[in-house]
C-alpha positions in Angstrom: 53.9 -63.8 66.5 50.3 -65.1 66.5 47.9 -63.1 64.3 45.0 -61.7 66.4 41.7 -62.5 64.6 39.4 -61.3 67.4 40.1 -57.6 66.9 38.4 -54.9 64.8 40.4 -51.8 64.0 38.0 -48.9 64.7 38.2 -45.1 64.3 35.9 -43.3 66.6 33.2 -41.0 65.0 31.0 -39.8 67.8 30.6 -40.0 71.6 27.2 -39.6 73.2 27.3 -40.9 76.7 27.2 -43.9 77.2 27.4 -44.7 73.5 30.6 -44.6 71.4 30.3 -45.0 67.6 33.0 -45.6 65.1 33.8 -47.2 61.8 35.8 -50.1 60.6 38.6 -49.9 58.1 36.1 -50.9 55.4 33.8 -48.0 56.4 31.2 -50.2 58.2 29.7 -48.5 61.3 30.2 -50.0 64.7 28.7 -49.2 68.1 31.2 -49.8 70.9 29.7 -51.1 74.1 30.9 -49.6 77.5 30.8 -51.4 80.8 29.7 -49.9 84.1 33.2 -49.2 85.3 33.9 -47.2 82.1 30.6 -45.4 82.3 31.3 -44.2 85.8 34.9 -43.1 85.1 35.4 -39.5 84.0 39.1 -40.2 83.1 37.9 -42.8 80.6 35.6 -40.3 78.9 38.4 -37.7 78.8 40.8 -40.2 77.2 38.1 -41.4 74.7 37.5 -37.7 73.7 41.2 -37.2 73.1 41.3 -40.3 71.0 38.4 -39.1 68.9 40.0 -35.7 68.4 43.3 -37.2 67.4 41.5 -39.6 65.0 43.4 -42.6 66.3 42.4 -46.2 65.5 41.6 -48.4 68.5 41.3 -52.2 69.0 37.7 -53.5 69.6 36.7 -57.0 70.4 34.9 -58.7 67.5 32.7 -60.7 69.9 31.7 -58.2 72.5 32.3 -54.9 70.6 34.2 -53.5 73.6 37.6 -51.7 73.8 40.5 -53.9 74.7 42.0 -52.9 78.1 45.5 -54.0 76.8 45.4 -51.6 73.8 47.3 -53.1 70.9 49.5 -55.4 73.1 49.2 -59.1 72.5 50.1 -61.9 74.9 53.7 -63.2 74.6 54.1 -66.4 72.8 54.7 -69.5 75.0 
């Protein structure tokens, strides 16, 4: 399996529409960017709130600081 190097592991700390803040495993703060589709989706905000309450860790893109829509799944090796 190929190691994913473009992923931060983030635990959510606070939600204040449209901003989501969290922290990395080393404690560094991170602001997670949301796109327009996410901002307009009440289901998205309900799920994000549940993730915050459960204190789950989520994958976030290192380049764009956005949540991965594939969760922790990685592409199959060719």
